N, C-alpha and C positions, 0 to 999 in steps of 0.2 A: 337265817335265815333262824329262828327258834328252835331247839331239837324237845318238842313236845311228845313225853311218854303217852299210850295208847288211852289211857284212862283219864289223862289231862284232855286229848282230844275231844273225846266221845262226850267230858265234861261241858266243855265250849258249844260241843255242836246241839248237843241237846239241850245246853241254856238258849242258844240263838235262835232255835227249834220253838221252844216255850214261846219267848219272851215274842215270835214273830205271828204265830197260834195267837196267843192273847191275846197280841196289839189286832188282827185281823178278826178278832171275834169281840172289840172295841169292847172286853172288860181291864179291869183296872188290878194292878196284884192281889187290893185288898176281895177285890167280888173272886180270884181264881182261886185264894188265900178260903174262903168263903166254899166254896164250891167241892173244892177239893180236896177239903181236912188238913191243909197244908200250912206251916203259921207262915205272915205275910214275908218274916223277914228271911227262910226260907226259899218260900217262893223268888227273894230278890235275890239268894246267893247263888242256888239252883239257876235262874235265867245269867249269872255274871261267870257260870262256872266255875266260880267258886266251892260249890257243895257235891258230896256224889249222892247223885241220886238209888234211893236200895227199889226193886222190885215195885213194894207196893206202892211206892211213891209214882212210879213212873205211870202205873195203870191207872192210881187217881188222877195224875195229871193228864190221861188221857183221854180217858171217860166227858172230864170237866171241860176238858177241850174239843169233844164230840172227834175221835180220830183215832187210831188203832195206833199201840204202842209201840211196832214199828213204826209210821209215821212221826216220831220221836229224834228216833235214831236214824234218817235219813235226813242229809241236806236237800231245803227247798230245793236245788232241779234237778235230785235225783229220782225225786218222786212225779214232776211234774215228767216226767220222762220216760217213769215206767206208765204211769196215767194214759200216755201220748202213745206209749205201745203195747196201749191194749195189756197190762198187767194186770190182771185184778186180784183182791185179795185172796185168800186159800177157803175150801168149803170148809164149811161144818159139819158137815153127813156123813154120816157111815160110809156113803157109797167112793165117797172120793178119799177116803183112810184106806178103802181096803183096796183101790186103785192102784194109788199108790206101793202098799208094799205088796202087790199082785196075790192077792189073797184074793178066794172066791168063796162063794155060798153054795 
């Protein structure tokens, strides 16, 4: 078994997710590059797990692929399981934040 550090594991996981989502959307690396504003060689390096991905790049990739940033960090089977279990994405309205923080108005 290969001993991978956390950053290498995340690079590989993100790369695999980007590749799977890109292919699932019928996009080439060049098309994804155009949509995201990230160069095609960088897309190739991300997909291969060779390049660190900054927050700005994660946001651009997620938007270009039509998913949430969190979806790029979760393996396919974990994402499917969360959807099957009825886990929904967090709400962005003020009432949900108040409930979480325990604040009242």
